[in-house]
C-alpha positions in Angstrom: -32.9 -24.2 80.7 -30.9 -24.4 84.0 -30.2 -21.3 86.1 -26.9 -19.5 85.4 -24.6 -19.1 87.2 -24.9 -22.6 88.8 -21.3 -22.7 90.1 -18.4 -20.4 91.0 -15.8 -19.2 88.5 -12.2 -18.4 89.5 -11.9 -15.7 87.0 -14.0 -13.3 84.9 -12.9 -14.6 81.5 -14.4 -18.1 81.8 -17.5 -16.6 83.4 -17.9 -14.4 80.3 -17.4 -17.4 78.0 -20.2 -19.3 79.8 -22.4 -16.2 79.9 -22.1 -15.7 76.1 -22.8 -19.4 75.5 -25.9 -19.1 77.6 -26.9 -15.9 75.8 -26.6 -17.6 72.5 -28.6 -20.6 73.6 -31.3 -18.4 75.1 -31.6 -16.3 71.9 -32.4 -19.5 70.0 -35.6 -20.1 72.1 -37.4 -17.1 70.7 -40.3 -18.1 68.5 -39.5 -16.9 64.9 -43.2 -16.6 64.0 -43.7 -14.3 67.0 -40.8 -12.2 66.0 -42.3 -11.8 62.5 -45.7 -10.9 64.0 -44.1 -8.3 66.2 -42.4 -6.6 63.3 -45.6 -6.6 61.3 -47.5 -5.1 64.2 -44.9 -2.3 64.5 -45.0 -1.6 60.8 -48.8 -1.6 60.6 -49.1 0.6 63.6 -46.7 3.1 62.1 -48.1 3.1 58.6 -51.7 3.7 59.8 -50.6 6.7 61.9 -51.3 5.0 65.3 -49.1 5.2 68.3 -46.6 2.9 69.9 -46.2 2.9 73.7 -43.6 1.0 75.7 -43.1 0.3 79.4 -41.0 -1.6 81.9 -39.6 -1.6 85.4 -35.9 -1.3 86.4 -33.6 -2.5 83.5 -36.7 -3.1 81.4 -37.6 0.6 81.8 -34.2 1.5 80.3 -35.0 -0.8 77.3 -38.5 0.8 77.0 -37.0 4.3 76.9 -34.2 3.3 74.5 -36.9 1.8 72.2 -38.3 5.3 71.7 -35.0 6.5 70.2 -34.5 3.5 67.9 -38.2 3.3 66.8 -38.8 7.0 66.3 -35.5 8.3 64.9 -34.1 5.0 63.7 -37.1 3.7 61.7 -37.7 7.2 60.3 -34.1 7.5 58.8 -34.4 7.4 54.9 -37.9 6.0 55.0 -41.3 7.6 54.5 -42.5 6.3 57.9 -43.1 8.7 60.8 -43.4 6.6 63.9 -45.2 8.0 67.0 -43.5 6.4 70.0 -43.8 7.2 73.7 -42.5 5.4 76.8 -44.6 5.3 80.0 -41.3 4.7 81.9 -39.7 8.0 81.2 -41.3 10.7 83.3 -40.4 10.3 87.0 -42.6 13.2 88.1 -45.7 11.6 86.6 -44.8 8.1 87.6 -44.2 9.0 91.3 -47.5 11.0 91.4 -49.5 8.0 90.1 -47.7 5.6 92.5 -48.2 8.0 95.4 -51.8 9.0 94.8 -53.3 6.0 93.0 -51.0 3.0 93.4 -48.0 1.2 91.8 -50.1 -1.2 89.9 -51.7 1.7 88.0 -48.3 3.2 87.1 -48.6 2.4 83.3 -52.3 1.7 83.0 -53.3 5.1 84.1 -51.1 6.6 81.4 -52.4 4.2 78.8 -56.1 5.0 79.6 -55.3 8.7 79.2 -53.4 8.5 75.9 -54.3 5.4 73.9 -56.8 4.7 71.3 -58.0 1.5 69.6 -55.4 0.4 67.0 -52.4 1.7 69.0 -49.7 -0.7 70.1 -48.2 -1.4 73.5 -44.8 -3.1 74.0 -44.5 -4.2 77.6 -41.2 -5.5 78.8 -40.8 -7.6 81.9 -38.1 -10.2 82.6 -40.4 -12.2 84.9 -43.6 -11.5 83.1 -45.3 -11.3 86.5 -44.9 -7.6 87.4 -48.4 -6.4 88.6 -48.2 -3.1 86.8 -47.2 -4.8 83.5 -50.0 -7.4 83.8 -52.5 -4.6 84.6 -51.5 -2.5 81.6 -51.7 -5.5 79.3 -55.2 -6.3 80.6 -56.4 -2.8 80.1 -54.9 -2.7 76.6 -57.0 -5.7 75.6 -60.3 -4.0 76.8 -59.7 -0.8 74.9 -58.5 -2.3 71.6 -54.8 -1.6 71.9 -52.7 -4.4 70.5 -49.9 -5.8 72.6 -46.4 -7.2 72.4 -44.8 -8.7 75.6 -41.1 -9.3 76.0 -40.6 -11.8 78.9 -38.1 -14.3 80.3 -38.2 -17.0 83.1 -41.6 -18.7 82.9 -43.1 -15.8 81.0 -45.7 -15.2 83.7 -49.2 -14.0 82.9 -47.8 -11.3 80.5 -46.7 -13.9 78.0 -50.2 -15.5 78.2 -52.3 -12.4 77.6 -50.3 -10.5 75.1 -51.2 -10.6 71.4 -47.6 -11.4 70.6 -45.2 -13.1 73.1 -41.5 -12.6 72.6 -40.4 -15.0 75.3 -36.8 -15.9 76.2 -36.4 -19.2 78.0 -33.8 -18.2 80.5 -33.5 -17.6 84.2 -30.8 -15.0 84.4 -31.9 -11.4 84.4 -28.9 -10.1 82.6 -29.2 -12.5 79.7 -32.9 -11.9 79.4 -32.4 -8.1 79.4 -29.5 -8.4 76.9 -31.8 -10.3 74.5 -34.7 -8.0 75.0 -32.4 -5.1 74.2 -31.3 -7.0 71.1 -34.9 -7.7 70.1 -35.6 -4.0 70.3 -32.7 -3.2 68.0 -33.6 -6.0 65.6 -37.2 -4.9 65.3 -36.3 -1.2 64.7 -33.5 -1.9 62.3 -35.5 -4.5 60.4 -38.5 -2.2 60.0 -36.2 0.5 58.6 -34.6 -2.0 56.3 -38.0 -3.1 55.0 -39.1 0.5 54.2 -35.8 2.3 53.2 -36.3 4.5 50.1 -33.0 3.6 48.6 -31.2 0.3 49.4 -27.9 1.9 48.5 -28.2 3.9 51.8 -28.2 0.8 54.0 -24.4 0.9 54.4 -24.1 4.7 54.7 -26.4 5.7 57.6 -25.4 5.1 61.2 -28.5 3.7 62.9 
């Protein structure tokens, strides 16, 4: 897929039209089997009482934090599920202490090593897939029995290669990649609730 934007636009409206066209094309590159596998991992982790952790840098950090809301509150609404979800990107005091005293590459892995147990699930979000702290936490997860989902874009980097499930977006525009990662987060949370809702009649009644 070619890089966007690859030319100038005289006005915002045609730029938006091209952006949305590229967004649609990029969304079609996601492997459906990987998406099914990711949903099954989230459901299995929740049903067995294990914990879900998320992490990301920059815009991906915002998605990781948003994921906590939609997976904890959203999935729980009108289901018997009780998700346990935590973002490693959320506490600036802890993050800056780790970066200052230990190093930026350990920003997430230090937290994982303190909190995680075998059977837990890590959702790592990185547009490039090459962020050193994301690669480090995925590598650590493998050694301690934590299952992993990586959301990536661009080439996917090492993150897409080492995660148990790779949700890779073939696109070279950060905005489009992040938009689709955000959508994937919403899709997975809403689908899991849909699968487990106690009364299907409630589907059109509850604001997610």
